[in-house]
N, C-alpha and C positions, 0 to 999 in steps of 0.2 A: 859541525855547528858549535858556536861558542858555549852553549849550555853543557855540552859533554865534558868540557874542561873547567866547569864551574863548581863552586860550593854555594848552595843556596841558604839563605836565612829567612825564615818565615815570621812575619809579624801580623797579628790580628789587630788592626788599627783601633777599632772601637774599644776593645778591652785595654790594649796597650796604652792608649791615650786617656783612659779613665772617663770615657763618655757615658752619659746616662743610658740605661738599657733600652728604654723606650724613647723614640724620637719626640722630643718636646718642642722642636722647631726653633729653639733658641740658638742663635748664631754664636759659636764659640771659636776659639783659635787654638786648637790642641795639636793639629797634625804636624806642626813644625818639630815636635818631639822626635819624630822619625829621623829627620835630618840631623838632629843633635846626637843621634846614636851612630852616625856614619863612621866616626873614628873607631868606635867599639866593634862595629861589624867588620871593618877592614882589618883591625888588629886580630880579630878572631880567625881571619883567613878566608872569610866569605867574600865572594865577588859578584853575587847576585842576590836580590831581595825579592821575595814573593809577598805581596801585600794582599791580605784577605779583603773582603768587600769594604769599600769606602765611599760608595756613592749613596745619595739620598735614599733612605729606606725607612720602613715602618719601625723596625726594631734592631735585629741582629745583623743586618747587612745583606742577607740573602733574600730579603723581601723588598726588592728595589721599588722606589717611587719614581726616580728620575736618573737615567743613565748618564746625563750630561752635567750633573751638579754634584759636587762633593757634599757629603752629608754635613748639614750645618753644625751638628755636634762636634765635627772634626775641624771644620774650617771652610776655606774657599778654594775655588779652582786655582786662583793665583798662588795660594799657599802650597797646594799640591805640586804645582809647576815648579816652585822653588825647591821643594823637597826632592823632586826627581832630578833637578839640576845639581843639587848638593851631592846626591848619591852618584850621579854620573861623573861629577868632578873627582870623586874618590875612586873611580874605576869600577863602580858597582852598577850592574844592570838592574832594570826594574821590570818586574812581571806583576800585572794586576789580576785580580779575580774576575773572570767573565761569567756572570750569572745569567745564562741565556735560556735555561729551561723553564723558568718561572719568574714571576714578579710578585710584589706585595699587593695587597688589596688597595693600597694607596696609590698604585701606579696610575698615572694620568689617563691612560687609555681605558683601563678597567673602570675608573670612576665615571668616565663618559658613558660607558655601557650601563652602569648603575642608574645614571640619570635619564638616558634616552632610550634604553632598552633596544627594541627593534630598529629604531631610527639612528642608532649610533653607527658611524662609519667604521668603528673598531670592533664590532660584535664578532667578526670572523678572525680577530687576532687571538681568540681564546676558544676553548672547547665548551660551548654553551648550549644548554637546552632550556628554552623559554617555557617548556611545559612542566618543568620541575621547580624545585626550590633548594636553596643552600642552607647550610648550618647557620648562616648569618641572616636568614630570612630576606634574601635579596629579591625574591620573586622570580628567580631563575636558578637553575643548577649550572655549575661549572666544574671542570675537572681541576682538582688540586694535586700537587705533587705528592704521590704516595699517600694520599689520604689526608694531607695537611692542607686544609682549605684556606689558611692564611697565606699560602703560596699558590698563586694562580698560574696554572700551566699555560705557557704560550703555544700558539699553533705555528710551529716552525715549518709547516708545509704551505703556509700562506706567504707568497712572495713579498707582500708588503711588510710583513713582520721581519723577514730576513733582510730586506733592504734597509729597514730602520736600524736593526742591530748592527749591520755592517757599517752603516753611516756613523753610528756611535763609536765603533772601534776606530774608524778613521779620525774621528774627533779626538779620541784619546791619544792616538799617535801624533796627530798634528799639535795638540795642546800640551801634552805631558811628555812626549817623546819616549813612550814606553817601548820595551824590547820584547814583550811577549805576554801571553795570557795563560792562566791556569783556568781550565774550563770546569766549572762546578757540575757535578753529576753528569759527566760526559757520557756515562753509560746509558743515560736516558735521552741524549740528544739525537735528533734525526741525523742519520749518516749523510744524507744529501746536504744538510746544513753544514756539517763538519767539513765536507769536501769543498763547498763553496767558501767557507771561512778560510781554509788553508790557501786556496787559490788567491783569495782577495788580499789576505795579509801579506803574502809574498810580493804582491805588487806594491805594497806600502813600504816594506822592508824585506829584502831577500832573505835575511837571517832571522826573521821574526819567529819566535819560539812558541809552540803550542803544546801544553801538557794537560792531559785530561785526568779528571778524578775518576778512577775506576776502582772497583772493589774486588770482584771475583770474575771468573770466566776467562776466555782466551783474549789476552790483551792485544793480540794481532788484529782483532776486530776494529780497534781504534788507533793503534800505532802502526802506521804504514805510510807509504809515499803520498797518499791522497788525503790523509786526515791529520792526526796528531803526530808530533815528533816523539812524544814521550807520554807516560801515564804513571799514576801512583802505584807503587809496588806493594799492595796490601798483603799479598801472599808472604813476602819476605818480612814485612813488618811483624807479623805474628810470629814467624819462625825465629826472628832475632831474639826477642825476649823470652819466648817459650822454651827455646833450646837451652838457655842459660838457667832458667828457673827449674827445669827438670833435669839439669845436668846431662843433657842428651844432645850434643852438638850434631848428631846425625840428622836431626830435624832440619836445621838451617842448611846443613850440607846437602841434604836431599833436594831442598828447594833451589839452591844455587846451581846444582848440577842439572836439575830438570829445566831450569830457565836458561842457563848460559853455558852448559857443557858442549863438548865438541861433536857429540853424536848427531846424526841427521834429525832425530826426533826432539832434540832440545829446542825449546820454544822461542827464546828471545835473544839468541846469540847476536851481538852487534846492535841491539836496540837499547838505547840509554833510558831505562826506566828510572823514575824519581824514587829514591830510597829515603827512609826516615825511621826514627825510633819513636817519635811521637809527633802530634800536631794539635790543632785546635779542636779536634773532634774525639780524641782518645786520651786515656789516662796517661799522665806524664811518665817518662821512663824511670825517674827516680822513685815513683810510687809503685810501679808495676813489678820491678825487680825484687826478688826475695833477698838477694845478697847485695848490699850497697857496693861491695868491692868489684862487682861485675859491671858497674856502670862504665868505667873506661873501656872495658872489653867490648861492651855493646857498641860503643862508638868506634872501636877498632874494626869491628865487623862492618859497620856502616861505611867507613871511609876506605876499607880495603876491598869490598865486594864490587862487582860491576854495577853500574848505574850512576845516577847523579845524586850525591848526598845533600840532604836538607836538614838544617838544625832549627828547631822551634825556639823562639825567643824565651829566655829565662832558663831553658833546660841546659844551657851551656855551663851554668854554675849549680845545677842540680835542684832546681825548684821542683816541688811536688805539686800534684794536682790530681784529684780523683774524678773520673767521669761520673761516678755515682752521685757526686755532690752538685752536679749541674754544670752547664756551660760556663757560668761565671768563674767556677773554680779552675777552669782550664785557660781562661783568657784574662788574667789579671793585669793591673797596671803596676809598673815599677818606677820609682822616682828616678833611679839611675841604674846603669848596668853594674853588675858585681863581677868579681874576678877571683877565682880560687884555683886550687890544684887541678880540678877537673877542667876548668876553662883553659888552663895552660895546656893540658893534654889535648883537648879538642882543637885548640889553635894550632898546635904542632902537627896534629894529624891532618888538618885541613890544608896547611901549607905543604906538607909532604905530598899529599895527593895532587895538589895543583902543580907541583914541581915534577911529577912523574907521568910520562906518557903511558907507561904500563898501567898505572892505577886509574888513569882517566879513560883510556881507550883499549886496554889490553884484553886478550882472551882470558878465559878462566880455566884452570885445571886443578883438580883436587890432588894433593900430594900426600897428606897423612890425615886420618880422621879416627878419633876415638870418642868416647862419650864426653871427655873433658878437655881434649886437645884437638886443635884443628890447624892444619897448614895448607894453604892453597897458593897457587901461582897465578900472577897476572903478567902477561907478556905481549909486547907489540914490537915487531922488528927486533932490534938489538937490546931493547930495554926490558929487563925482567926483575920482578919484585916478588918475594915470598912473604905472605902475610901469615904470621904465627900467633896463635891464641892458646894460652893455658888458663882454663877456667878453674883449675884445682887449687886448693890451699897448699899443696905440696909441689916441689919442683919436679920437672919431668925432662928426661933426656930423650930427644927424638932422634931416631936413626933413619936416615933417608939419603938418597943421592941428590944433593943440591945442584949438581952440575957446575959447581964452582967452589973454590977454596975459601974465599973471603967475601964478605958482604958488609955494606954500611947500613945501619938502621936509619931510615929517613926521618924518624921521629926524634931519636936521641943523638944521632951522629956517631954512635959507638960502632967500632969495627967488630964484626963477628967472624970467628973462625969455625968452619964446619968440620974440621978434623976431629975424629973421635966422638962424633955425636953432637947434637945441639941442645944445650941446656936451656929450658924454658923456666924462668922463675915463676913462683906462685902468682896467680892473677896478673899475668903479663901479656903485653901486646908488642909485636915487633913488625916493622915493615923493612925487610932485608932487601936492599938493592944489590943484586949479584954483580960482581965484577967479572968482566969478560976474561 
C-alpha cells in the first residue's frame, strides 16, 4: 500500500490556522493556509498529510457537531475541496481524522434528544439512562468518553449510527477525494464497526488507508486484514526520546527487536505502524530531549526504524511546546514555515527513506548495540541499508561485519569504507546503503 512508502506530515488545522478555541459560529476563511504550505511539505520530503479534526465542532475538533460541514472557523467545504486538490496536485495524499467514538454536546442528534427526550428517534444513538441525570443537568444520564461528558459516546452497535457514519465517509471521499482516515481512540471503537469500515472504504477506494490511534496493548487487535492497516506506535514513541535522555539505547533497541525482530514471538514484523517523535497530544521533541544535539539523532531513528514516519508541523525546525502548558502550547499558529539546519537534515532523511525500498519495507536486524551507539540493518531482497547512530559526544569506532566493503550514505551522499572499522562521529547519524 502507498502509505508504507510515505512520509506523513501532521497538521492540527484549528491551531495551525489560528482559529478561536471555542466555536463562535463566525464564518471565516482560514483553511486555505494549508494549501499554501504544500510547497514546504513537498520540499520537506513528505508525500502525505494527516489533518486533525476540521469538521464543525464545539471547541477542539474532537467534539463534532456536524460531520458534513467544515468548521466555520476554518472555512467552507468548497475551500477544503480546493486544499485537497492543491495537495493532490503536488503528489501529496490526504488523510483526515475520523472521530467516530463520540461527538460534542452540540451534535444535532444529541440536541434532538435533549429537546424530545423519549420521543427523539435518535435516543438509541447514544448510551442514555432517562432515570438519571448528567453533570449538565440534562434530566438524563449519558455515557461520556472516559468520563469527559462534553464528549458524548456514540452507540456503535446501533446499525443506524454505523450507516450514518459510513455515509459521511462516502461524502468525504466523494467531495474531498481523501485517501484515508486516522481513527481517533481506535482502541475504544467497536471491532465490528472497524471491520465494516474497512470493508466499506475498500469499495470506495481499494487503497484507502486506515490508521488507528492506539496507546498500549497488543496492536494486532486492531492492525490486521479485517480492521486497520496501521496504528500509532506509542511504545516506540516513548522509547525513542527516553533512550536518548537516559543514554541507554538498549531501551529503544529492545522495543524494536520485540516488535520487528525475526523470532517467531516478535509481534509486528511486516506491519507498518505509524511512528512519530511528537504530535498534537504530547510534549514537543525539542522540549522533551535533555540534549539538543540529540534532536537530529531522534529523527534518524524515526526515519531508519520500521514503520511509517510522521512529522508534526513546526517540529521540523525545532519548535518547543510543553504538554503541561495545555493543548494551546502544542497546537500554535505560524505565519509561515521556517527552515534551518534541522529542517535540512529531516528533509534529507525523508527523501533518503522514500528512495530506499529497504528503509520503507525492509526487515529489521540488530547489528551493534551499546548504551550510546546503535547500528541496525534494514533489508528487502537486494537492497540493504545500515542505520548507524552515535549519541555520544566522543567519536566511536564500530567493529562489525558489514557484509560489504563500501556503502553510500543516503543522507549525505558520502562513500563509506568499512575496512578497519567504522568511525562514527560524535552525535552522528548515517544511512549506509551497502553496495553489492
